[in-house]
C-alpha positions as protocol buffer text, in pm:
chain_id: "A"
residue {
  index: 1
  type: MET
  ca { x: -6812 y: 3379 z: -7979 }
}
residue {
  index: 2
  type: ALA
  ca { x: -6423 y: 3291 z: -8006 }
}
residue {
  index: 3
  type: GLU
  ca { x: -6212 y: 3631 z: -8054 }
}
residue {
  index: 4
  type: VAL
  ca { x: -5973 y: 3620 z: -8342 }
}
residue {
  index: 5
  type: GLY
  ca { x: -5628 y: 3806 z: -8269 }
}
residue {
  index: 6
  type: TYR
  ca { x: -5272 y: 3783 z: -8427 }
}
residue {
  index: 7
  type: CYS
  ca { x: -5054 y: 3509 z: -8329 }
}
residue {
  index: 8
  type: VAL
  ca { x: -4681 y: 3627 z: -8349 }
}
residue {
  index: 9
  type: LYS
  ca { x: -4558 y: 3229 z: -8384 }
}
residue {
  index: 10
  type: CYS
  ca { x: -4814 y: 3104 z: -8621 }
}
residue {
  index: 11
  type: LYS
  ca { x: -4761 y: 3465 z: -8830 }
}
residue {
  index: 12
  type: SER
  ca { x: -5124 y: 3490 z: -8890 }
}
residue {
  index: 13
  type: LYS
  ca { x: -5485 y: 3563 z: -8754 }
}
residue {
  index: 14
  type: LYS
  ca { x: -5593 y: 3267 z: -8503 }
}
residue {
  index: 15
  type: GLU
  ca { x: -5902 y: 3202 z: -8273 }
}
residue {
  index: 16
  type: MET
  ca { x: -5812 y: 3250 z: -7890 }
}
residue {
  index: 17
  type: LYS
  ca { x: -5882 y: 3013 z: -7671 }
}
residue {
  index: 18
  type: ASP
  ca { x: -5919 y: 3009 z: -7265 }
}
residue {
  index: 19
  type: THR
  ca { x: -6022 y: 3376 z: -7332 }
}
residue {
  index: 20
  type: GLN
  ca { x: -6101 y: 3585 z: -7017 }
}
residue {
  index: 21
  type: GLN
  ca { x: -6127 y: 4031 z: -7043 }
}
residue {
  index: 22
  type: VAL
  ca { x: -5858 y: 4210 z: -6832 }
}
residue {
  index: 23
  type: THR
  ca { x: -5809 y: 4605 z: -6757 }
}
residue {
  index: 24
  type: MET
  ca { x: -5471 y: 4723 z: -6852 }
}
residue {
  index: 25
  type: LYS
  ca { x: -5301 y: 4972 z: -6671 }
}
residue {
  index: 26
  type: ASN
  ca { x: -5393 y: 5278 z: -6871 }
}
residue {
  index: 27
  type: LYS
  ca { x: -5791 y: 5155 z: -6801 }
}
residue {
  index: 28
  type: ARG
  ca { x: -5834 y: 5010 z: -7125 }
}
residue {
  index: 29
  type: THR
  ca { x: -5998 y: 4693 z: -7198 }
}
residue {
  index: 30
  type: ALA
  ca { x: -5830 y: 4343 z: -7348 }
}
residue {
  index: 31
  type: MET
  ca { x: -5899 y: 4023 z: -7415 }
}
residue {
  index: 32
  type: LYS
  ca { x: -5591 y: 3748 z: -7329 }
}
residue {
  index: 33
  type: GLY
  ca { x: -5596 y: 3421 z: -7445 }
}
residue {
  index: 34
  type: LYS
  ca { x: -5373 y: 3111 z: -7625 }
}
residue {
  index: 35
  type: CYS
  ca { x: -5359 y: 3019 z: -7983 }
}
residue {
  index: 36
  type: THR
  ca { x: -5555 y: 2701 z: -8064 }
}
residue {
  index: 37
  type: THR
  ca { x: -5253 y: 2580 z: -8256 }
}
residue {
  index: 38
  type: CYS
  ca { x: -4888 y: 2660 z: -8061 }
}
residue {
  index: 39
  type: ASN
  ca { x: -5101 y: 2731 z: -7725 }
}
residue {
  index: 40
  type: THR
  ca { x: -4849 y: 3057 z: -7736 }
}
residue {
  index: 41
  type: GLY
  ca { x: -5028 y: 3337 z: -7527 }
}
residue {
  index: 42
  type: MET
  ca { x: -5224 y: 3623 z: -7708 }
}
residue {
  index: 43
  type: TYR
  ca { x: -5341 y: 3929 z: -7662 }
}
residue {
  index: 44
  type: LYS
  ca { x: -5600 y: 4180 z: -7839 }
}
residue {
  index: 45
  type: ILE
  ca { x: -5691 y: 4520 z: -7756 }
}
residue {
  index: 46
  type: MET
  ca { x: -6043 y: 4601 z: -7731 }
}
residue {
  index: 47
  type: LYS
  ca { x: -6224 y: 4915 z: -7833 }
}
């Protein structure tokens, strides 16, 4: 399943490609990927 995040460049919610799960400094998990339309880096903080 593709993750959905907010693309700042497109100014709308888009699906992310090349997603990978990362752990931030504060020990929270996040999904890091790229916008399918403009290839801009996207980041979504998970619960």
